[in-house]
Biopython code that builds the backbone (N, CA, C, O; Angstrom):
import numpy as np
from Bio.PDB.StructureBuilder import StructureBuilder

atoms = [
    (1, "MET", "N", (-12.187, -11.444, 12.207)),
    (1, "MET", "CA", (-11.593, -11.948, 10.991)),
    (1, "MET", "C", (-11.017, -10.758, 10.211)),
    (1, "MET", "O", (-11.689, -9.745, 10.014)),
    (2, "ASN", "N", (-9.770, -10.900, 9.776)),
    (2, "ASN", "CA", (-9.145, -9.872, 8.948)),
    (2, "ASN", "C", (-9.170, -10.304, 7.492)),
    (2, "ASN", "O", (-8.911, -11.464, 7.174)),
    (3, "TYR", "N", (-9.478, -9.376, 6.622)),
    (3, "TYR", "CA", (-9.474, -9.646, 5.196)),
    (3, "TYR", "C", (-9.280, -8.336, 4.456)),
    (3, "TYR", "O", (-9.413, -7.251, 5.022)),
    (4, "ILE", "N", (-8.960, -8.467, 3.169)),
    (4, "ILE", "CA", (-8.870, -7.285, 2.323)),
    (4, "ILE", "C", (-9.796, -7.485, 1.135)),
    (4, "ILE", "O", (-10.062, -8.613, 0.720)),
    (5, "LEU", "N", (-10.278, -6.390, 0.600)),
    (5, "LEU", "CA", (-11.083, -6.404, -0.613)),
    (5, "LEU", "C", (-10.299, -5.682, -1.693)),
    (5, "LEU", "O", (-9.668, -4.656, -1.439)),
    (6, "ILE", "N", (-10.345, -6.222, -2.886)),
    (6, "ILE", "CA", (-9.665, -5.596, -4.009)),
    (6, "ILE", "C", (-10.716, -5.316, -5.075)),
    (6, "ILE", "O", (-11.347, -6.248, -5.574)),
    (7, "PRO", "N", (-10.914, -4.052, -5.433)),
    (7, "PRO", "CA", (-11.920, -3.732, -6.443)),
    (7, "PRO", "C", (-11.625, -4.438, -7.770)),
    (7, "PRO", "O", (-10.465, -4.644, -8.128)),
    (8, "GLU", "N", (-12.676, -4.801, -8.485)),
    (8, "GLU", "CA", (-12.531, -5.525, -9.743)),
    (8, "GLU", "C", (-11.664, -4.760, -10.737)),
    (8, "GLU", "O", (-10.896, -5.363, -11.487)),
    (9, "GLU", "N", (-11.784, -3.448, -10.743)),
    (9, "GLU", "CA", (-10.965, -2.626, -11.647)),
    (9, "GLU", "C", (-9.474, -2.855, -11.401)),
    (9, "GLU", "O", (-8.687, -2.908, -12.346)),
    (10, "VAL", "N", (-9.092, -2.989, -10.143)),
    (10, "VAL", "CA", (-7.690, -3.226, -9.804)),
    (10, "VAL", "C", (-7.309, -4.671, -10.126)),
    (10, "VAL", "O", (-6.211, -4.922, -10.623)),
    (11, "VAL", "N", (-8.199, -5.622, -9.850)),
    (11, "VAL", "CA", (-7.922, -7.029, -10.146)),
    (11, "VAL", "C", (-7.646, -7.212, -11.639)),
    (11, "VAL", "O", (-6.757, -7.978, -12.010)),
    (12, "LYS", "N", (-8.389, -6.526, -12.488)),
    (12, "LYS", "CA", (-8.247, -6.678, -13.936)),
    (12, "LYS", "C", (-7.116, -5.835, -14.521)),
    (12, "LYS", "O", (-6.801, -5.961, -15.704)),
    (13, "ALA", "N", (-6.513, -4.989, -13.716)),
    (13, "ALA", "CA", (-5.452, -4.090, -14.205)),
    (13, "ALA", "C", (-4.199, -4.873, -14.573)),
    (13, "ALA", "O", (-3.939, -5.948, -14.033)),
    (14, "SER", "N", (-3.442, -4.325, -15.487)),
    (14, "SER", "CA", (-2.185, -4.969, -15.902)),
    (14, "SER", "C", (-1.048, -4.495, -15.001)),
    (14, "SER", "O", (-0.147, -3.771, -15.426)),
    (15, "ILE", "N", (-1.121, -4.926, -13.749)),
    (15, "ILE", "CA", (-0.087, -4.642, -12.764)),
    (15, "ILE", "C", (0.218, -5.957, -12.046)),
    (15, "ILE", "O", (-0.601, -6.874, -12.078)),
    (16, "PRO", "N", (1.380, -6.065, -11.401)),
    (16, "PRO", "CA", (1.710, -7.320, -10.710)),
    (16, "PRO", "C", (0.688, -7.645, -9.619)),
    (16, "PRO", "O", (0.085, -6.752, -9.024)),
    (17, "TRP", "N", (0.507, -8.954, -9.370)),
    (17, "TRP", "CA", (-0.448, -9.375, -8.336)),
    (17, "TRP", "C", (-0.080, -8.820, -6.973)),
    (17, "TRP", "O", (-0.959, -8.494, -6.176)),
    (18, "GLY", "N", (1.203, -8.710, -6.702)),
    (18, "GLY", "CA", (1.630, -8.139, -5.426)),
    (18, "GLY", "C", (1.126, -6.728, -5.243)),
    (18, "GLY", "O", (0.739, -6.343, -4.140)),
    (19, "ALA", "N", (1.125, -5.945, -6.320)),
    (19, "ALA", "CA", (0.615, -4.572, -6.256)),
    (19, "ALA", "C", (-0.882, -4.575, -5.953)),
    (19, "ALA", "O", (-1.376, -3.709, -5.232)),
    (20, "LYS", "N", (-1.588, -5.537, -6.497)),
    (20, "LYS", "CA", (-3.033, -5.634, -6.253)),
    (20, "LYS", "C", (-3.309, -5.957, -4.782)),
    (20, "LYS", "O", (-4.234, -5.413, -4.179)),
    (21, "ILE", "N", (-2.500, -6.843, -4.222)),
    (21, "ILE", "CA", (-2.660, -7.192, -2.811)),
    (21, "ILE", "C", (-2.338, -5.992, -1.929)),
    (21, "ILE", "O", (-3.048, -5.719, -0.961)),
    (22, "ILE", "N", (-1.278, -5.283, -2.261)),
    (22, "ILE", "CA", (-0.938, -4.080, -1.492)),
    (22, "ILE", "C", (-2.068, -3.066, -1.583)),
    (22, "ILE", "O", (-2.380, -2.404, -0.594)),
    (23, "TYR", "N", (-2.687, -2.931, -2.753)),
    (23, "TYR", "CA", (-3.814, -2.009, -2.892)),
    (23, "TYR", "C", (-4.925, -2.387, -1.913)),
    (23, "TYR", "O", (-5.517, -1.513, -1.279)),
    (24, "GLY", "N", (-5.205, -3.667, -1.791)),
    (24, "GLY", "CA", (-6.230, -4.113, -0.841)),
    (24, "GLY", "C", (-5.888, -3.717, 0.582)),
    (24, "GLY", "O", (-6.764, -3.301, 1.340)),
    (25, "HIS", "N", (-4.612, -3.843, 0.955)),
    (25, "HIS", "CA", (-4.188, -3.437, 2.300)),
    (25, "HIS", "C", (-4.298, -1.922, 2.474)),
    (25, "HIS", "O", (-4.730, -1.449, 3.524)),
    (26, "ILE", "N", (-3.910, -1.165, 1.452)),
    (26, "ILE", "CA", (-4.017, 0.300, 1.517)),
    (26, "ILE", "C", (-5.472, 0.700, 1.708)),
    (26, "ILE", "O", (-5.784, 1.547, 2.544)),
    (27, "LEU", "N", (-6.356, 0.091, 0.935)),
    (27, "LEU", "CA", (-7.784, 0.410, 1.023)),
    (27, "LEU", "C", (-8.336, 0.088, 2.407)),
    (27, "LEU", "O", (-9.081, 0.884, 2.979)),
    (28, "ARG", "N", (-7.974, -1.081, 2.951)),
    (28, "ARG", "CA", (-8.467, -1.470, 4.281)),
    (28, "ARG", "C", (-7.965, -0.507, 5.347)),
    (28, "ARG", "O", (-8.744, -0.052, 6.184)),
    (29, "LEU", "N", (-6.670, -0.192, 5.328)),
    (29, "LEU", "CA", (-6.126, 0.724, 6.335)),
    (29, "LEU", "C", (-6.724, 2.115, 6.191)),
    (29, "LEU", "O", (-6.976, 2.792, 7.188)),
    (30, "HIS", "N", (-6.950, 2.537, 4.965)),
    (30, "HIS", "CA", (-7.531, 3.864, 4.735)),
    (30, "HIS", "C", (-8.945, 3.944, 5.316)),
    (30, "HIS", "O", (-9.322, 4.960, 5.900)),
    (31, "LYS", "N", (-9.721, 2.877, 5.155)),
    (31, "LYS", "CA", (-11.097, 2.877, 5.662)),
    (31, "LYS", "C", (-11.159, 2.662, 7.171)),
    (31, "LYS", "O", (-11.930, 3.331, 7.859)),
    (32, "VAL", "N", (-10.360, 1.742, 7.687)),
    (32, "VAL", "CA", (-10.434, 1.388, 9.101)),
    (32, "VAL", "C", (-9.785, 2.450, 9.978)),
    (32, "VAL", "O", (-10.307, 2.780, 11.043)),
    (33, "ARG", "N", (-8.660, 2.983, 9.540)),
    (33, "ARG", "CA", (-7.905, 3.936, 10.366)),
    (33, "ARG", "C", (-7.955, 5.362, 9.844)),
    (33, "ARG", "O", (-7.241, 6.234, 10.340)),
    (34, "ASN", "N", (-8.796, 5.601, 8.846)),
    (34, "ASN", "CA", (-8.947, 6.932, 8.263)),
    (34, "ASN", "C", (-7.619, 7.458, 7.724)),
    (34, "ASN", "O", (-7.266, 8.619, 7.929)),
    (35, "GLY", "N", (-6.906, 6.603, 7.048)),
    (35, "GLY", "CA", (-5.640, 6.979, 6.427)),
    (35, "GLY", "C", (-4.670, 5.824, 6.470)),
    (35, "GLY", "O", (-4.636, 5.070, 7.443)),
    (36, "CYS", "N", (-3.881, 5.678, 5.423)),
    (36, "CYS", "CA", (-2.885, 4.608, 5.376)),
    (36, "CYS", "C", (-1.501, 5.237, 5.477)),
    (36, "CYS", "O", (-1.039, 5.899, 4.547)),
    (37, "PHE", "N", (-0.851, 5.026, 6.607)),
    (37, "PHE", "CA", (0.490, 5.545, 6.844)),
    (37, "PHE", "C", (1.486, 4.389, 6.986)),
    (37, "PHE", "O", (2.584, 4.578, 7.510)),
    (38, "ALA", "N", (1.109, 3.201, 6.523)),
    (38, "ALA", "CA", (1.961, 2.016, 6.652)),
    (38, "ALA", "C", (3.248, 2.189, 5.862)),
    (38, "ALA", "O", (3.267, 2.789, 4.788)),
    (39, "GLN", "N", (4.312, 1.652, 6.420)),
    (39, "GLN", "CA", (5.612, 1.696, 5.770)),
    (39, "GLN", "C", (5.872, 0.369, 5.060)),
    (39, "GLN", "O", (5.138, -0.600, 5.251)),
    (40, "ASN", "N", (6.913, 0.334, 4.249)),
    (40, "ASN", "CA", (7.211, -0.849, 3.442)),
    (40, "ASN", "C", (7.349, -2.133, 4.263)),
    (40, "ASN", "O", (6.844, -3.166, 3.823)),
    (41, "PRO", "N", (8.011, -2.131, 5.442)),
    (41, "PRO", "CA", (8.094, -3.376, 6.214)),
    (41, "PRO", "C", (6.723, -3.953, 6.587)),
    (41, "PRO", "O", (6.571, -5.173, 6.657)),
    (42, "TYR", "N", (5.738, -3.104, 6.825)),
    (42, "TYR", "CA", (4.383, -3.590, 7.125)),
    (42, "TYR", "C", (3.850, -4.409, 5.952)),
    (42, "TYR", "O", (3.334, -5.510, 6.140)),
    (43, "PHE", "N", (3.978, -3.865, 4.743)),
    (43, "PHE", "CA", (3.482, -4.577, 3.570)),
    (43, "PHE", "C", (4.267, -5.861, 3.333)),
    (43, "PHE", "O", (3.684, -6.882, 2.967)),
    (44, "ALA", "N", (5.577, -5.823, 3.535)),
    (44, "ALA", "CA", (6.403, -7.022, 3.358)),
    (44, "ALA", "C", (5.977, -8.109, 4.334)),
    (44, "ALA", "O", (5.902, -9.282, 3.967)),
    (45, "GLU", "N", (5.699, -7.727, 5.563)),
    (45, "GLU", "CA", (5.254, -8.696, 6.574)),
    (45, "GLU", "C", (3.928, -9.334, 6.172)),
    (45, "GLU", "O", (3.717, -10.525, 6.397)),
    (46, "LYS", "N", (3.042, -8.549, 5.582)),
    (46, "LYS", "CA", (1.746, -9.070, 5.153)),
    (46, "LYS", "C", (1.862, -9.962, 3.921)),
    (46, "LYS", "O", (1.049, -10.868, 3.733)),
    (47, "MET", "N", (2.860, -9.714, 3.087)),
    (47, "MET", "CA", (2.967, -10.413, 1.806)),
    (47, "MET", "C", (3.797, -11.692, 1.858)),
    (47, "MET", "O", (3.498, -12.648, 1.143)),
    (48, "TRP", "N", (4.818, -11.721, 2.679)),
    (48, "TRP", "CA", (5.736, -12.856, 2.682)),
    (48, "TRP", "C", (5.808, -13.474, 4.066)),
    (48, "TRP", "O", (6.211, -12.811, 5.023)),
    (49, "LYS", "N", (5.424, -14.727, 4.180)),
    (49, "LYS", "CA", (5.445, -15.374, 5.489)),
    (49, "LYS", "C", (6.856, -15.613, 5.989)),
    (49, "LYS", "O", (7.059, -15.809, 7.187)),
    (50, "ASP", "N", (7.844, -15.601, 5.087)),
    (50, "ASP", "CA", (9.237, -15.774, 5.502)),
    (50, "ASP", "C", (9.927, -14.438, 5.770)),
    (50, "ASP", "O", (11.152, -14.374, 5.874)),
    (51, "TYR", "N", (9.126, -13.361, 5.883)),
    (51, "TYR", "CA", (9.696, -12.029, 6.098)),
    (51, "TYR", "C", (10.467, -11.985, 7.414)),
    (51, "TYR", "O", (9.976, -12.421, 8.455)),
    (52, "ASP", "N", (11.679, -11.451, 7.344)),
    (52, "ASP", "CA", (12.540, -11.329, 8.523)),
    (52, "ASP", "C", (12.699, -9.845, 8.848)),
    (52, "ASP", "O", (13.350, -9.129, 8.087)),
    (53, "PRO", "N", (12.121, -9.354, 9.965)),
    (53, "PRO", "CA", (12.210, -7.929, 10.303)),
    (53, "PRO", "C", (13.652, -7.443, 10.447)),
    (53, "PRO", "O", (13.911, -6.243, 10.357)),
    (54, "ALA", "N", (14.583, -8.356, 10.667)),
    (54, "ALA", "CA", (15.984, -7.961, 10.787)),
    (54, "ALA", "C", (16.595, -7.643, 9.423)),
    (54, "ALA", "O", (17.670, -7.049, 9.349)),
    (55, "LYS", "N", (15.913, -8.035, 8.344)),
    (55, "LYS", "CA", (16.424, -7.794, 6.991)),
    (55, "LYS", "C", (15.350, -7.145, 6.121)),
    (55, "LYS", "O", (14.932, -7.735, 5.125)),
    (56, "PRO", "N", (14.901, -5.954, 6.473)),
    (56, "PRO", "CA", (13.790, -5.337, 5.730)),
    (56, "PRO", "C", (14.146, -4.993, 4.287)),
    (56, "PRO", "O", (13.257, -4.887, 3.441)),
    (57, "HIS", "N", (15.420, -4.820, 4.000)),
    (57, "HIS", "CA", (15.846, -4.423, 2.665)),
    (57, "HIS", "C", (15.605, -5.505, 1.620)),
    (57, "HIS", "O", (15.555, -5.198, 0.429)),
    (58, "GLU", "N", (15.454, -6.762, 2.029)),
    (58, "GLU", "CA", (15.265, -7.858, 1.077)),
    (58, "GLU", "C", (14.027, -7.673, 0.204)),
    (58, "GLU", "O", (14.056, -8.009, -0.980)),
    (59, "HIS", "N", (12.957, -7.154, 0.759)),
    (59, "HIS", "CA", (11.717, -6.990, 0.011)),
    (59, "HIS", "C", (11.385, -5.525, -0.271)),
    (59, "HIS", "O", (10.394, -5.237, -0.941)),
    (60, "ASP", "N", (12.194, -4.606, 0.227)),
    (60, "ASP", "CA", (11.898, -3.179, 0.121)),
    (60, "ASP", "C", (11.782, -2.720, -1.336)),
    (60, "ASP", "O", (10.860, -1.976, -1.670)),
    (61, "LYS", "N", (12.684, -3.142, -2.191)),
    (61, "LYS", "CA", (12.639, -2.723, -3.596)),
    (61, "LYS", "C", (11.385, -3.245, -4.296)),
    (61, "LYS", "O", (10.821, -2.566, -5.154)),
    (62, "THR", "N", (10.956, -4.440, -3.933)),
    (62, "THR", "CA", (9.740, -4.993, -4.527)),
    (62, "THR", "C", (8.530, -4.176, -4.108)),
    (62, "THR", "O", (7.687, -3.846, -4.942)),
    (63, "ILE", "N", (8.433, -3.846, -2.830)),
    (63, "ILE", "CA", (7.325, -3.018, -2.334)),
    (63, "ILE", "C", (7.354, -1.663, -3.021)),
    (63, "ILE", "O", (6.311, -1.166, -3.445)),
    (64, "GLN", "N", (8.528, -1.059, -3.137)),
    (64, "GLN", "CA", (8.659, 0.239, -3.812)),
    (64, "GLN", "C", (8.163, 0.140, -5.255)),
    (64, "GLN", "O", (7.474, 1.037, -5.741)),
    (65, "ARG", "N", (8.515, -0.954, -5.937)),
    (65, "ARG", "CA", (8.093, -1.133, -7.327)),
    (65, "ARG", "C", (6.565, -1.264, -7.407)),
    (65, "ARG", "O", (5.940, -0.697, -8.303)),
    (66, "TYR", "N", (5.969, -2.007, -6.476)),
    (66, "TYR", "CA", (4.512, -2.152, -6.470)),
    (66, "TYR", "C", (3.823, -0.809, -6.235)),
    (66, "TYR", "O", (2.851, -0.482, -6.916)),
    (67, "LEU", "N", (4.319, -0.034, -5.278)),
    (67, "LEU", "CA", (3.724, 1.280, -5.008)),
    (67, "LEU", "C", (3.884, 2.212, -6.206)),
    (67, "LEU", "O", (2.970, 2.970, -6.532)),
    (68, "PHE", "N", (5.048, 2.156, -6.864)),
    (68, "PHE", "CA", (5.277, 2.971, -8.058)),
    (68, "PHE", "C", (4.266, 2.608, -9.146)),
    (68, "PHE", "O", (3.698, 3.491, -9.789)),
    (69, "GLU", "N", (4.043, 1.307, -9.350)),
    (69, "GLU", "CA", (3.082, 0.860, -10.373)),
    (69, "GLU", "C", (1.674, 1.338, -10.045)),
    (69, "GLU", "O", (0.953, 1.802, -10.928)),
    (70, "LEU", "N", (1.279, 1.226, -8.777)),
    (70, "LEU", "CA", (-0.048, 1.692, -8.378)),
    (70, "LEU", "C", (-0.197, 3.191, -8.623)),
    (70, "LEU", "O", (-1.244, 3.648, -9.081)),
    (71, "ARG", "N", (0.849, 3.950, -8.319)),
    (71, "ARG", "CA", (0.791, 5.401, -8.554)),
    (71, "ARG", "C", (0.803, 5.705, -10.051)),
    (71, "ARG", "O", (0.037, 6.544, -10.523)),
    (72, "ARG", "N", (1.668, 5.026, -10.791)),
    (72, "ARG", "CA", (1.794, 5.266, -12.234)),
    (72, "ARG", "C", (0.495, 4.957, -12.973)),
    (72, "ARG", "O", (0.127, 5.661, -13.913)),
    (73, "LYS", "N", (-0.191, 3.909, -12.547)),
    (73, "LYS", "CA", (-1.461, 3.524, -13.184)),
    (73, "LYS", "C", (-2.639, 4.345, -12.679)),
    (73, "LYS", "O", (-3.752, 4.211, -13.188)),
    (74, "GLY", "N", (-2.404, 5.196, -11.678)),
    (74, "GLY", "CA", (-3.459, 6.080, -11.196)),
    (74, "GLY", "C", (-4.370, 5.493, -10.141)),
    (74, "GLY", "O", (-5.499, 5.955, -9.980)),
    (75, "TYR", "N", (-3.904, 4.474, -9.407)),
    (75, "TYR", "CA", (-4.742, 3.867, -8.373)),
    (75, "TYR", "C", (-4.527, 4.454, -6.984)),
    (75, "TYR", "O", (-5.384, 4.310, -6.113)),
    (76, "ILE", "N", (-3.394, 5.113, -6.771)),
    (76, "ILE", "CA", (-3.144, 5.732, -5.461)),
    (76, "ILE", "C", (-2.470, 7.096, -5.648)),
    (76, "ILE", "O", (-1.845, 7.382, -6.669)),
    (77, "TRP", "N", (-2.629, 7.910, -4.621)),
    (77, "TRP", "CA", (-1.843, 9.124, -4.461)),
    (77, "TRP", "C", (-0.860, 8.841, -3.332)),
    (77, "TRP", "O", (-1.179, 8.111, -2.393)),
    (78, "ILE", "N", (0.319, 9.412, -3.424)),
    (78, "ILE", "CA", (1.300, 9.294, -2.353)),
    (78, "ILE", "C", (1.671, 10.708, -1.920)),
    (78, "ILE", "O", (2.150, 11.515, -2.718)),
    (79, "TYR", "N", (1.441, 10.989, -0.643)),
    (79, "TYR", "CA", (1.775, 12.292, -0.074)),
    (79, "TYR", "C", (2.916, 12.120, 0.923)),
    (79, "TYR", "O", (2.915, 11.193, 1.733)),
    (80, "TYR", "N", (3.877, 13.015, 0.852)),
    (80, "TYR", "CA", (5.019, 12.975, 1.763)),
    (80, "TYR", "C", (5.013, 14.204, 2.653)),
    (80, "TYR", "O", (4.723, 15.309, 2.193)),
    (81, "ARG", "N", (5.330, 14.016, 3.912)),
    (81, "ARG", "CA", (5.526, 15.134, 4.832)),
    (81, "ARG", "C", (7.027, 15.231, 5.054)),
    (81, "ARG", "O", (7.692, 14.222, 5.283)),
    (82, "ARG", "N", (7.561, 16.451, 4.985)),
    (82, "ARG", "CA", (9.003, 16.664, 5.121)),
    (82, "ARG", "C", (9.298, 17.609, 6.271)),
    (82, "ARG", "O", (8.470, 18.440, 6.644)),
    (83, "ASP", "N", (10.493, 17.466, 6.825)),
    (83, "ASP", "CA", (10.909, 18.352, 7.903)),
    (83, "ASP", "C", (11.615, 19.576, 7.310)),
    (83, "ASP", "O", (11.642, 19.749, 6.092)),
    (84, "ALA", "N", (12.179, 20.414, 8.164)),
    (84, "ALA", "CA", (12.818, 21.652, 7.727)),
    (84, "ALA", "C", (14.017, 21.401, 6.809)),
    (84, "ALA", "O", (14.365, 22.252, 5.991)),
    (85, "GLN", "N", (14.641, 20.242, 6.946)),
    (85, "GLN", "CA", (15.784, 19.890, 6.085)),
    (85, "GLN", "C", (15.332, 19.128, 4.836)),
    (85, "GLN", "O", (16.161, 18.581, 4.109)),
    (86, "HIS", "N", (14.031, 19.091, 4.590)),
    (86, "HIS", "CA", (13.423, 18.442, 3.428)),
    (86, "HIS", "C", (13.553, 16.922, 3.441)),
    (86, "HIS", "O", (13.441, 16.282, 2.395)),
    (87, "ARG", "N", (13.788, 16.344, 4.608)),
    (87, "ARG", "CA", (13.802, 14.889, 4.733)),
    (87, "ARG", "C", (12.373, 14.402, 4.929)),
    (87, "ARG", "O", (11.569, 15.054, 5.595)),
    (88, "ILE", "N", (12.069, 13.266, 4.351)),
    (88, "ILE", "CA", (10.725, 12.702, 4.482)),
    (88, "ILE", "C", (10.540, 12.199, 5.909)),
    (88, "ILE", "O", (11.342, 11.411, 6.410)),
    (89, "THR", "N", (9.470, 12.667, 6.559)),
    (89, "THR", "CA", (9.168, 12.232, 7.924)),
    (89, "THR", "C", (7.989, 11.268, 7.982)),
    (89, "THR", "O", (7.886, 10.475, 8.917)),
    (90, "SER", "N", (7.094, 11.327, 6.986)),
    (90, "SER", "CA", (5.983, 10.382, 6.930)),
    (90, "SER", "C", (5.445, 10.320, 5.506)),
    (90, "SER", "O", (5.687, 11.204, 4.684)),
    (91, "ARG", "N", (4.709, 9.248, 5.247)),
    (91, "ARG", "CA", (4.130, 9.031, 3.921)),
    (91, "ARG", "C", (2.688, 8.582, 4.109)),
    (91, "ARG", "O", (2.397, 7.734, 4.953)),
    (92, "GLN", "N", (1.793, 9.154, 3.319)),
    (92, "GLN", "CA", (0.398, 8.725, 3.343)),
    (92, "GLN", "C", (0.040, 8.179, 1.970)),
    (92, "GLN", "O", (0.315, 8.807, 0.948)),
    (93, "LEU", "N", (-0.575, 7.006, 1.959)),
    (93, "LEU", "CA", (-1.030, 6.371, 0.728)),
    (93, "LEU", "C", (-2.545, 6.483, 0.680)),
    (93, "LEU", "O", (-3.229, 6.043, 1.605)),
    (94, "VAL", "N", (-3.072, 7.064, -0.381)),
    (94, "VAL", "CA", (-4.511, 7.305, -0.494)),
    (94, "VAL", "C", (-5.040, 6.591, -1.731)),
    (94, "VAL", "O", (-4.588, 6.874, -2.841)),
    (95, "PRO", "N", (-5.987, 5.671, -1.564)),
    (95, "PRO", "CA", (-6.564, 4.985, -2.725)),
    (95, "PRO", "C", (-7.469, 5.926, -3.509)),
    (95, "PRO", "O", (-8.213, 6.713, -2.925)),
    (96, "LYS", "N", (-7.401, 5.841, -4.820)),
    (96, "LYS", "CA", (-8.268, 6.668, -5.661)),
    (96, "LYS", "C", (-9.620, 6.016, -5.910)),
    (96, "LYS", "O", (-10.612, 6.712, -6.130)),
    (97, "ILE", "N", (-9.672, 4.696, -5.879)),
    (97, "ILE", "CA", (-10.944, 3.987, -6.066)),
    (97, "ILE", "C", (-11.586, 3.853, -4.693)),
    (97, "ILE", "O", (-11.037, 3.218, -3.792)),
    (98, "LYS", "N", (-12.736, 4.451, -4.555)),
    (98, "LYS", "CA", (-13.436, 4.427, -3.264)),
    (98, "LYS", "C", (-14.398, 3.256, -3.216)),
    (98, "LYS", "O", (-14.973, 2.851, -4.227)),
    (99, "MET", "N", (-14.557, 2.723, -2.012)),
    (99, "MET", "CA", (-15.524, 1.652, -1.791)),
    (99, "MET", "C", (-16.467, 2.102, -0.679)),
    (99, "MET", "O", (-16.133, 2.979, 0.118)),
    (100, "ASP", "N", (-17.614, 1.507, -0.639)),
    (100, "ASP", "CA", (-18.589, 1.806, 0.386)),
    (100, "ASP", "C", (-18.043, 1.340, 1.750)),
    (100, "ASP", "O", (-17.395, 0.296, 1.825)),
    (101, "LYS", "N", (-18.293, 2.086, 2.803)),
    (101, "LYS", "CA", (-17.822, 1.705, 4.143)),
    (101, "LYS", "C", (-18.352, 0.329, 4.551)),
    (101, "LYS", "O", (-17.715, -0.361, 5.347)),
    (102, "ASN", "N", (-19.481, -0.072, 4.031)),
    (102, "ASN", "CA", (-20.035, -1.390, 4.363)),
    (102, "ASN", "C", (-19.229, -2.523, 3.764)),
    (102, "ASN", "O", (-19.375, -3.672, 4.183)),
    (103, "ASP", "N", (-18.369, -2.222, 2.777)),
    (103, "ASP", "CA", (-17.565, -3.248, 2.133)),
    (103, "ASP", "C", (-16.343, -3.644, 2.954)),
    (103, "ASP", "O", (-15.712, -4.659, 2.662)),
    (104, "VAL", "N", (-16.008, -2.880, 3.951)),
    (104, "VAL", "CA", (-14.788, -3.179, 4.728)),
    (104, "VAL", "C", (-15.160, -3.725, 6.089)),
    (104, "VAL", "O", (-14.279, -4.037, 6.891)),
]
sb = StructureBuilder()
sb.init_structure("model")
sb.init_model(0)
sb.init_chain("A")
sb.init_seg("    ")
for serial, (resi, resn, name, xyz) in enumerate(atoms, 1):
    if name == "N":
        sb.init_residue(resn, " ", resi, " ")
    sb.init_atom(name, np.array(xyz, "f"), 0.0, 1.0, " ", f" {name:<3s}", serial, name[0])
structure = sb.get_structure()
């Protein structure tokens, strides 16, 4: 069974519900895979059942806004890895609120 847990502090936060759901996915991936390197299409697929992988741009701005809100409110850190030309090659999302490993 797959599920996500969202800490009460995040549930009560004044951020969009979509951001709260994404936080739950970030937390689960961080605990299960020892790091969350998911890209925006992954979150869009999890959030919208009508998501079309051929049109990832439709939900990309919404996902970006949710991640920005989570970072702005202090719930996640976002780390970028860049190549020699300073282009982003990967992104890691790290939750700031820790949960016990038994919770996942």
